[in-house]
C-alpha positions as CSV (number, residue, x, y, z in Angstrom):
1,S,20.0,-19.5,5.1
2,N,20.6,-17.0,7.2
3,F,18.8,-13.3,5.7
4,P,20.6,-11.6,3.5
5,K,23.3,-9.2,4.4
6,E,20.8,-6.6,2.4
7,V,18.1,-6.7,0.2
8,V,17.5,-4.8,-3.3
9,D,14.0,-4.8,-4.8
10,P,14.4,-4.2,-8.7
11,H,11.2,-4.3,-9.9
12,H,7.8,-2.6,-8.1
13,H,5.4,0.3,-9.4
14,F,3.9,3.6,-8.1
15,I,0.6,4.4,-9.3
16,D,-1.7,7.2,-8.6
17,T,-4.4,7.3,-11.4
18,A,-6.8,9.8,-9.9
19,N,-3.7,12.8,-9.5
20,T,-1.5,12.5,-12.5
21,S,-2.3,13.4,-16.0
22,F,-0.1,10.0,-17.8
23,Q,-1.7,7.5,-16.3
24,T,-5.1,7.8,-18.4
25,F,-4.6,4.3,-20.3
26,L,-3.9,2.5,-17.2
27,R,-7.1,3.7,-15.7
28,S,-8.8,3.0,-18.5
29,I,-7.6,-0.9,-17.9
30,A,-8.1,-0.9,-14.3
31,G,-11.8,0.6,-14.7
32,G,-11.5,3.1,-12.1
33,D,-8.7,4.4,-10.2
34,I,-5.7,2.8,-8.1
35,S,-3.3,4.3,-6.1
36,C,0.0,2.4,-4.6
37,L,2.5,5.5,-3.1
38,P,5.8,6.0,-1.7
39,E,4.5,5.7,1.8
40,D,2.4,2.2,1.1
41,Y,5.5,1.0,-0.3
42,T,7.4,1.8,2.8
43,R,4.7,0.7,5.6
44,D,4.2,-2.7,3.3
45,V,8.0,-3.6,2.2
46,I,11.0,-1.3,3.8
47,E,9.3,-1.5,7.5
48,P,8.2,-4.9,7.7
49,L,11.6,-6.0,6.4
50,A,13.5,-3.8,8.6
51,K,11.5,-5.0,11.9
52,I,12.9,-8.2,11.5
53,G,16.3,-6.8,11.0
54,V,17.0,-7.2,6.8
55,Q,18.6,-3.8,5.8
56,F,16.6,-2.6,3.0
57,Y,19.7,-1.1,0.6
58,G,17.4,0.5,-2.8
59,S,14.7,-0.3,-5.3
60,V,14.2,0.3,-9.0
61,H,11.0,1.9,-9.9
62,V,9.2,-0.1,-13.0
63,E,7.3,1.8,-15.5
64,A,3.4,0.9,-15.1
65,M,1.9,1.5,-18.9
66,P,2.1,5.5,-18.6
67,D,0.9,7.2,-21.7
68,S,4.4,9.2,-21.5
69,G,8.0,7.6,-19.7
70,S,9.5,10.7,-19.4
71,E,6.5,12.4,-17.2
72,E,6.2,9.1,-15.2
73,V,10.0,9.1,-14.4
74,A,9.9,12.9,-13.4
75,W,6.9,12.1,-11.0
76,V,8.7,9.8,-9.6
77,E,11.8,12.0,-9.2
78,E,9.7,14.9,-8.1
79,M,8.0,12.6,-5.0
80,S,11.8,11.3,-4.2
81,S,13.2,15.0,-4.1
82,A,10.7,15.5,-1.7
83,G,11.9,13.0,0.5
84,R,9.1,10.4,-0.1
85,C,10.8,7.4,-1.6
86,T,14.7,8.5,-1.6
87,Y,15.3,4.8,-1.9
88,V,14.5,4.7,-5.3
89,K,17.8,4.3,-6.8
90,G,17.2,3.4,-10.6
91,Y,14.5,3.4,-13.1
92,V,13.1,1.0,-15.9
93,A,11.0,3.6,-18.2
94,S,8.4,3.0,-20.9
95,C,9.1,3.6,-24.2
96,D,7.9,2.3,-27.0
97,L,10.6,1.8,-29.2
98,T,9.1,0.9,-32.9
99,K,8.2,4.6,-32.9
100,D,9.8,6.8,-35.7
101,N,11.0,9.4,-33.3
102,V,12.3,6.8,-30.6
103,E,15.6,8.4,-30.7
104,E,14.0,11.9,-29.8
105,E,11.8,9.8,-27.2
106,L,14.9,8.3,-25.2
107,Q,16.7,11.1,-25.2
108,K,14.0,13.2,-23.5
109,I,13.6,10.2,-20.7
110,I,17.6,9.9,-20.4
111,E,17.5,13.8,-19.6
112,T,14.9,13.5,-17.1
113,S,17.1,11.5,-14.4
114,P,20.7,10.4,-14.1
115,K,19.0,7.6,-12.2
116,L,17.9,6.3,-15.3
117,R,18.8,2.5,-16.3
118,G,16.8,0.3,-18.4
119,I,13.4,0.3,-20.5
120,R,10.5,-1.7,-20.6
121,W,7.8,-2.1,-23.1
122,I,5.4,-5.1,-22.2
123,L,5.1,-7.4,-25.0
124,D,3.8,-10.6,-24.0
125,C,1.3,-11.2,-27.3
126,V,0.0,-14.3,-28.5
127,G,-2.7,-12.7,-30.8
128,T,-5.2,-10.0,-29.9
129,F,-5.9,-9.3,-26.6
130,Q,-8.9,-11.5,-25.0
131,D,-9.7,-10.1,-21.7
132,G,-6.8,-12.6,-19.8
133,K,-8.2,-16.0,-21.2
134,T,-4.4,-16.4,-22.9
135,A,-1.0,-14.9,-22.4
136,T,-1.9,-11.6,-24.2
137,H,-1.2,-9.0,-21.8
138,V,-3.7,-5.6,-21.5
139,A,-0.8,-3.6,-22.2
140,T,-0.5,-4.8,-25.7
141,K,-3.8,-3.4,-26.7
142,R,-1.6,-0.4,-27.5
143,H,-1.0,-2.2,-30.6
144,D,-3.6,-5.0,-30.4
145,G,-2.7,-8.5,-31.9
146,I,0.6,-7.0,-33.5
147,D,4.2,-9.0,-31.9
148,Y,6.6,-6.4,-31.4
149,L,9.5,-9.2,-30.8
150,K,8.7,-9.9,-35.0
151,S,8.6,-6.6,-35.8
152,P,11.9,-4.9,-37.8
153,Q,10.7,-1.4,-36.5
154,F,10.9,-2.3,-32.9
155,E,14.2,-4.2,-33.4
156,R,15.8,-1.0,-34.8
157,G,14.5,1.1,-31.6
158,L,16.0,-1.7,-29.4
159,A,19.3,-1.7,-31.3
160,L,19.4,1.7,-30.0
161,L,19.9,1.2,-26.3
162,S,23.0,-0.8,-25.6
163,K,24.8,3.0,-27.3
164,H,22.9,4.5,-24.4
165,N,24.1,2.2,-22.0
166,L,20.6,1.0,-20.9
167,S,19.1,-2.5,-20.4
168,F,15.8,-3.6,-21.7
169,D,13.2,-5.5,-19.4
170,L,11.7,-8.7,-21.4
171,Q,8.1,-9.3,-20.3
172,C,6.5,-11.6,-22.8
173,A,5.2,-14.8,-23.5
174,P,6.9,-18.5,-23.3
175,I,6.3,-18.9,-26.8
176,Q,7.7,-15.7,-27.5
177,L,10.9,-16.1,-26.1
178,V,11.4,-19.9,-28.4
179,E,9.7,-18.2,-31.4
180,S,11.6,-14.5,-31.5
181,A,13.5,-13.2,-28.3
182,A,16.1,-15.9,-28.4
183,T,17.0,-15.2,-31.9
184,L,16.3,-11.5,-31.7
185,I,18.7,-11.1,-28.7
186,A,21.8,-13.2,-29.8
187,K,22.1,-10.0,-32.5
188,Y,22.6,-7.7,-29.4
189,P,25.5,-9.3,-27.7
190,D,26.2,-5.6,-25.6
191,L,22.5,-5.3,-25.1
192,K,21.5,-6.5,-21.1
193,I,18.5,-8.3,-20.9
194,C,16.4,-9.0,-18.0
195,I,13.5,-11.6,-18.1
196,D,10.4,-10.3,-15.9
197,H,8.9,-12.5,-13.8
198,L,10.4,-16.1,-14.1
199,G,9.8,-16.1,-17.9
200,K,5.9,-16.1,-17.4
201,P,4.8,-19.9,-17.3
202,R,0.9,-19.1,-17.0
203,T,-1.0,-21.2,-14.1
204,V,0.8,-24.4,-14.4
205,L,-1.4,-26.0,-12.2
206,G,-4.8,-24.7,-13.6
207,N,-6.7,-21.7,-11.4
208,D,-5.9,-20.9,-8.0
209,L,-9.8,-21.8,-7.1
210,L,-12.5,-24.5,-8.6
211,D,-15.8,-23.2,-10.8
212,D,-17.7,-22.8,-7.2
213,G,-15.4,-19.7,-6.5
214,T,-14.4,-20.9,-3.0
215,T,-12.9,-24.9,-3.2
216,I,-9.4,-24.7,-3.7
217,N,-8.1,-26.4,-6.9
218,P,-6.4,-29.6,-5.6
219,N,-4.1,-30.1,-9.0
220,A,-0.2,-30.4,-8.2
221,I,0.7,-31.5,-11.4
222,P,2.3,-28.9,-13.7
223,N,0.8,-29.1,-17.0
224,E,3.6,-30.8,-18.7
225,K,2.9,-28.7,-22.4
226,E,3.2,-25.4,-20.9
227,M,6.5,-26.3,-19.0
228,E,8.1,-27.5,-22.1
229,V,7.6,-24.6,-24.1
230,W,8.8,-22.1,-20.9
231,R,11.8,-24.8,-20.5
232,N,12.6,-24.5,-24.2
233,G,12.4,-20.5,-24.0
234,M,14.4,-20.3,-20.5
235,K,17.2,-22.5,-22.0
236,A,17.7,-20.4,-25.2
237,M,18.1,-17.5,-23.3
238,A,20.3,-18.6,-20.5
239,A,22.7,-19.8,-23.8
240,L,23.1,-15.7,-23.8
241,P,25.4,-14.1,-21.3
242,N,23.5,-11.0,-21.4
243,V,20.2,-12.5,-20.4
244,Y,19.6,-12.1,-16.7
245,V,16.1,-13.2,-15.1
246,K,13.6,-11.8,-12.4
247,L,12.2,-14.2,-9.3
248,S,9.2,-12.5,-9.0
249,M,5.5,-12.3,-9.4
250,M,5.3,-16.2,-8.8
251,G,1.5,-16.0,-8.8
252,Y,0.8,-16.1,-12.3
253,A,2.7,-19.2,-12.2
254,V,1.1,-20.9,-9.7
255,P,-2.1,-18.9,-8.5
256,G,-2.8,-18.9,-4.9
257,W,0.6,-21.1,-4.1
258,I,0.8,-20.1,-0.5
259,R,-2.4,-21.9,0.3
260,T,-0.9,-25.3,0.1
261,E,2.2,-27.2,0.9
262,E,2.0,-28.8,-2.7
263,R,1.9,-25.5,-4.2
264,K,5.0,-23.9,-2.9
265,A,6.9,-27.4,-3.4
266,V,6.1,-26.9,-7.6
267,L,6.8,-23.2,-7.3
268,K,10.2,-23.9,-5.4
269,S,10.9,-26.6,-8.0
270,I,10.3,-23.8,-10.9
271,V,12.5,-20.8,-8.9
272,R,15.2,-23.2,-8.4
273,E,15.1,-24.7,-12.4
274,I,16.0,-20.8,-13.4
275,V,18.7,-20.3,-10.5
276,E,20.4,-23.7,-12.0
277,L,19.8,-22.6,-15.3
278,F,21.4,-19.1,-15.1
279,G,23.2,-19.1,-12.0
280,P,22.6,-16.7,-9.1
281,N,24.5,-13.9,-10.6
282,R,22.4,-13.7,-13.2
283,C,19.4,-13.9,-11.5
284,M,17.4,-11.5,-8.9
285,V,14.5,-11.7,-6.1
286,A,12.3,-9.0,-6.6
287,W,8.6,-7.9,-5.0
288,N,7.0,-6.3,-7.9
289,W,4.8,-4.5,-5.2
290,H,2.1,-2.3,-5.8
291,V,-1.4,-2.0,-4.5
292,N,-1.3,-4.8,-2.2
293,A,0.3,-8.6,-1.8
294,A,-2.5,-10.1,-4.1
295,V,-1.7,-8.2,-7.0
296,S,1.9,-7.9,-6.7
297,D,1.9,-11.8,-6.4
298,A,-0.6,-13.1,-8.8
299,D,-1.4,-10.2,-11.3
300,N,-5.2,-10.7,-10.7
301,F,-5.3,-14.4,-11.1
302,S,-5.8,-15.2,-7.3
303,N,-7.1,-12.7,-4.0
304,V,-4.2,-14.2,-1.9
305,G,-0.4,-13.5,-2.0
306,P,2.5,-13.2,0.4
307,D,3.3,-10.5,2.3
308,A,7.0,-8.5,2.0
309,V,8.3,-10.7,4.9
310,E,6.9,-14.2,4.0
311,L,8.0,-13.6,0.6
312,L,11.5,-13.1,1.9
313,N,11.1,-16.5,4.1
314,M,9.9,-18.3,1.1
315,F,12.7,-17.3,-0.7
316,L,15.2,-18.7,1.7
317,W,13.0,-21.8,2.1
318,F,13.6,-22.2,-1.7
319,F,17.1,-21.7,-1.2
320,E,18.0,-23.1,2.0
321,D,21.0,-25.3,1.0
322,Y,22.8,-22.6,-1.0
323,E,26.1,-20.9,-0.2
324,Q,25.4,-17.7,2.0
325,D,27.0,-15.6,-1.0
326,R,24.8,-17.2,-3.8
327,V,22.2,-16.1,-1.0
328,D,23.2,-12.4,-1.1
329,M,23.9,-12.1,-4.8
330,L,19.9,-13.2,-5.4
331,F,18.8,-10.8,-2.6
332,A,21.0,-8.0,-3.9
333,G,24.5,-8.4,-5.8
334,T,23.0,-9.1,-8.8
335,A,20.7,-6.4,-9.2
336,K,23.3,-4.2,-7.6
337,E,25.3,-5.3,-11.0
338,F,22.7,-5.6,-13.4
339,Y,21.1,-2.0,-12.6
340,R,24.4,-0.9,-11.8
341,L,23.2,0.8,-8.3
342,G,26.6,0.6,-6.2
């Protein structure tokens, strides 16, 4: 495929735990200060793409577990007004949809920026948090062991979103797609949903490195049990026309995938399976950029990851036989439509 006409990055994070007051939870789980600012993003994503002649249309800033959704949006808006990230065209903000005052909270976030497009609250929960040994995400320590997708309170909050023309970014474990999400989302055909990070099939080839910490794990055969649960979940979600998918954070599925041709081939088949299931008009490529390439790609499952240009080229290889208009949709068109950026 040729380069896409333009690129939208519908998923990235700004973080500055040392200099903000609303990132105390994030700082506590990171075990220290982390930072990723507009200038880093410009240097790491926008400029390298521009150098190879790819036009960057804009981005969507996605919440990064702030203590306050409205304060995080206000912080990015302020940086944007100062000319530091005028490329941010939309926000997906944090809001705990189970709260009694959820209506009030949503109103506050809506008033913070006309660029608000959606809400996310990280939901990956298969039991209490076990230090990353299971699919339960550290974010759910905020309600440890409680699966919001099974909570009537959460549903009550979720049901308010379409009234405000807001979408929901759904990040959960594959088993939750099967057990809860598909049934829940089917009840709300007017609510636009975007599944984050491929639907999160988890380390399907095992760890990046063997236990000695240096040898590359040679396994190239996906764990069929994990794949089957994920596949059932994605098929159920694809049957709902209001559900979209982000093709992102691929190193969670295959940590260290850029190390070997076999791993790249496995990931290519996963990505193409999603595009065939949902269609390019419901899939969007995302960089998930924050901190560095490895963190963006593998969420700490590997110390390697593709840089912004490598990732673009990998996607072009995944999509090598697609018509150009499908490629353009995957890189920009779908994201512009879903997040109303045009």
